[in-house]
N, C-alpha and C positions, 0 to 999 in steps of 0.2 A: 526394594524401598518404595513405598507408596508416594505419589506426587506431593502429598501434604506432610510427609514425615521429616522433611528437612533437606537442605541443599548445602553441600560443601562449597566453600568459596575460596578465592585467591585474591590477594591484593592487586590493585591496578592503579597505582598512583600517577603513572605517566601516560600522556596522550598516545593512543594507539596509532595515530597518524604521523605526528611530528616529534614525539618523544619528550615534549616539554612536560614539566610537572603542572598539574592542574590546580585550580582553586575550587573550593567546595561550593557547589551551587545549590544542592539540596541535601539535607541531612536527616537520617533516621526515618526514611520513608517505609511504609508498609504496603503489602500487596492488598489493595482494597477491591480487587476484581475477583480473585480466586482464593485468597487467603493463604498463599504459600508462606510459611513462617520465615521470619528473619527481618532485620532492619537494613535498609539499603540507602546508599548515598550516590549522588551524581556529582562528578567532577566536570569542570569545563576548562578547556584550553584557551588561554588568552591569545594564542597565535592564530590557530585555525578555526576557533569557535566551537569545536566539536564537544559534545557532552558524552560522558561514558560512566558506566556503572562501577562503583568501587565500594566494597569488594564485589566481585562478580562470580557467577557460578563457574565451577570447573567443568570442563567439557563432558566428563562422564555423568554429571548430575543435571545437565541442562534439561533433559527430558522430564525430570522431576518438577520442573516449573510449569508443566503443561498438564493439568488434571483432565479427567475424562470429559468434563463439561466444556473444554476449550472449543472455540467455535468451529475449527476445522473438522471436529468429530461429527458435527451435525449435518444431516442431509441438506443439500442445497436445492433451492428452488430454481426453476428454469428462468434464464434471462432471455426474453424474447423481444420482438419488435413491437409487441403490444397485443392487447386482447381485441380491441375493436378494429374494424377494417380500415377506417379513415386514419387511425394512428399508425397502423402498419404501413399504409401507403405514404404517409407523410415522412415517417422515419426511413422508409425505403428510398424515397426521393432524396432525402438528405444524404444517405449513404451513397447513392448513385452520383449525385452532383458534387458533393463536397469531399468524398473519401474514395472515389474511383471504383466503387463496386458496380461497374457497368453491367455485370452479368445478372444483377437483380432485376434489370429491365423495368424499373419503376420510373415512368416519366409521364406526368400530366401537367399541363401548363398551370392549372389552378394550384395544384400542390407545389409546383416549382416556385410560383410567386409567393405562396405562403411561407415556404421554407426559406427563401431569400430574406424575407423580413424577419421571421422568428429567430433565425440563426444570429442575428445582430443583437438580440436581447439576451443577456446572460441567463436569466431565469428559464426562458424557453429553449435556449441552446442546451442547457443542462438536461432538460426533459427530453429533447429530441435525440440527444446522444446517450440516453439512458444513464446519465450520471457518470459515464466512463471517462470523459474528457480525454487526456492523452492516451488512455488505454484503447480508445477507438482509433486504431491505426489504419492508414490508407491500405487499400487492397494491393496485394502483390500476386500476380498470376503464378500458380503452382508454388505459392509461398509456404514455407514451413515455420511454425511458431512453437516455441517451447516456453511453457509457463512454470517458473520455478516457485515452489510453494503454492501449488494449484488448489490446495484445500479440497473443498467439496465439488470443484469442477464447474462452478457456475459460469465463470469467464470462458473456460475452454469450450463449454457447450455452445455458447454464442458464437465464438470465432469459428468453430467447426461448421455451424449452420451458415456462416457467411462465406464459406469456401476455402478456409485455411486447412492445411494438413497440420494437425496439432498433436502435441505430446506434453506430458507434465512430469514434474518432479515433486514428490510429497513425502516428507519424513513420517507422517502420521499414517500408520498401516491401515487403519479403518477408513480414513478418508480416501486413501489411494485405491483401496479395493472397491469402495462405493462408486468412485468416479469411473473406474475401469468398466464395471458392470453396467452402469447407467448410460454411459456415453459411447462405449465401445471404442475407446481410444487408449493408447499406451500411456501408462503412468508408472514411472519408476519409483518404487517405494525405497527411498534412501536419500542420499545427498548428491549434490553436483559432483563431488569428488569421485564417487563410484558410479556415476551415471553411464549407462551402456550406449552412449551416443557417439556417432562418428564426428571427428573434428571437422569444423567448417561445414556443418550440415544444416544449420538453421539461418533463416533470413532475419528473424526477430526473436529475442528472448525477453520475456517480461518478468519483473520481480516486484510484486505489489506487497508492500509492508512485510518485507522479508529481510532486507539487509540490516535493519536495526536489531535483528535477533542473533546475528552471527558474531563469533569472537574475533575474527580477522576479516574485516570487510574488503581490504585490498586483495588478499588472496582469493576470497570468494568471487570477486569480480573477474580476476584473472582466469579462474576456472570456468566461469561462464563464457568469457570471451573466446576460449579455445573452441567452443562448439559453434561459434558464429562464422558465417561466410565472410570473406573480406568485403568490407563495406556494409556488413550487416549491423543491426542496431540492437542495443540493450536499452530497455525502458524500465526505469526505476521509479517507484512511488514510495515515499517514506515520510514520517512525521517531520515537521519543520521546527527546529529548535529556536527559530526567531519568530515564531507565530504570535499573533495577538493573544491567542488562548493561553500560551505559556506565560506571557508577560502579565496578563490579567489574573489568571486563575492560580498561578504559582504552584503550590504543592497539590492543588486539586485539578491540575491539568491531566486529562484522561490519558494522553499519549505518553506520559512518563512510564507507566506500566512496568514497574520493577517487580520481579527480577527478569522478566521476559525481554524487555528492551534493554539491550546491552550498550548500544551506541545510538545517539540521537544527533542528526546532522543539521547543518544550516546550508544554504546554497553555496557558501564559500567552502565549507569542509567537504561537501560531497564532490565539488569540483576538484579539490586537492586529492581526494581519494581516487577519483578516476585517473588523474594525471599520474599518480604513483603506480598504477597498474602497468604503465609503459606500453599498453596495447590499445587503450580506449581513449578516445578524444570526445570531450563534451560537445554535443551539437546544440543542445538547448537545455537550459536550467531555468525553471520558473516555479512560482508557488501558486497553489490552487486553494480556493475557498470551498471546495466541493463538500467537505464534511463539517463545515463550520456549525451548522445547526445541531448535528450530533454532539459535537464537542461542548456546545453550550448546554444541551440537555443533560449530558453526563455530569457537568459541573453542578447543575441544579439537583441532580439525583444524589450526588455524593454529599452535598451540603444538607440535604434533607434526611438521608439515611445513614451516612457515614460509609457507604459502599457504592462502588460503581456498578455492581451487579445485583439488582433487585427487580425481578421481572414484573411484579405487580405494580410497584411504584413507577417503574420505567414506562409501562403501558399507560398508567394514569397520567403521567406527565405528558406523554405524547398526545393525549386527548385534550389536555387543558389548553384553552386559547392563550392563556398568559404565558405558558411555556413555549408554545409555538411562536408567539409574537417575540418573546425574548430571543429565541433562536434566529428568527428572521432579522431582527435588529442587529444582532451580533454579526451575522453573515454580511449584512449590508455595510457595517463598519469595516469589516475586513476587505470587502470588495472595493470600497472607496479608497483605502490606503494601500492596497496590495501591490498595485503597479509600481509604486514608488518605494515602499518600505519592505516589500517582500515578506509580508506577515500572514500569508495564507497558512492554513493548517497543514498542508502537505507540500512536499517538494516533488515536482515532476521533472525527471531528468532523462533526456535521450542522449545516448553516447554511441559513437560509431567505432567499429573495429578498423584499425588502420590496415 
């Protein structure tokens, strides 16, 4: 069956986390990113706040939701410390002084003073940390890192260059093969469930925009936890169902993404999900405005074209000062209210294995 020929579905009236019946939050949505046929609804639980797809794809047909154009199929560009020498030195100083990458041996008093000031300003902090925010984890000597859903390997390549022993899990065979050959790292083409890793063998496991795609997020996290060392950490990044973008843009919120996004979390529901694993304890749950500009631009794009994926119009919008200004203003609004209202576009969650 080709990815666009149809997807079999199953009813999902009750909350996957707490079992309560949900209320209809969005009705008769279409896939405006890749055109997978069907009409999709999102339910929301009044108890834990979680959103979920109803009906949702059956396990055997989930692959049909991901056409060949899906972004993990595309070759990834290298994520580096920068092209110019002064940017490399400045980022190296930040990594050395703020994230314990002492082996980079980057220290110059002028760069140190610059980094101390710039890291206090959100705009410059994002630039100096390459937009990674929570994904830029402190260094662990001889540390092992597993990236679940590693896609084209951009993140794995950076962490390898920073001294981590890295491996990946990727269900997309083309992306897994490309990452293996390009980076020379082990990537398991499959799922966590059949991953050939020793239990308790990783210091850190990262899951960036992955958990919203799985049918059973609690079991998925349990599987991941088994590969962690005691005291090891899982880092989860996922769309925020309480975000300002969802509240303002409603049906045109880019992160709804049916039928690929099966569950959408809030800070409350992701905490409940972690507690239900019985082995993971939330260490930090916060929301980030990192992709606010992208979310605003996608809203402008879908309002203009009716689709979230239109390369020519997307590039044109990215070049227009009005669109850039709208994105910056939207991000500023999110930043101003995020610390109190938790309405950033992404949830960043760090959990520790007991």
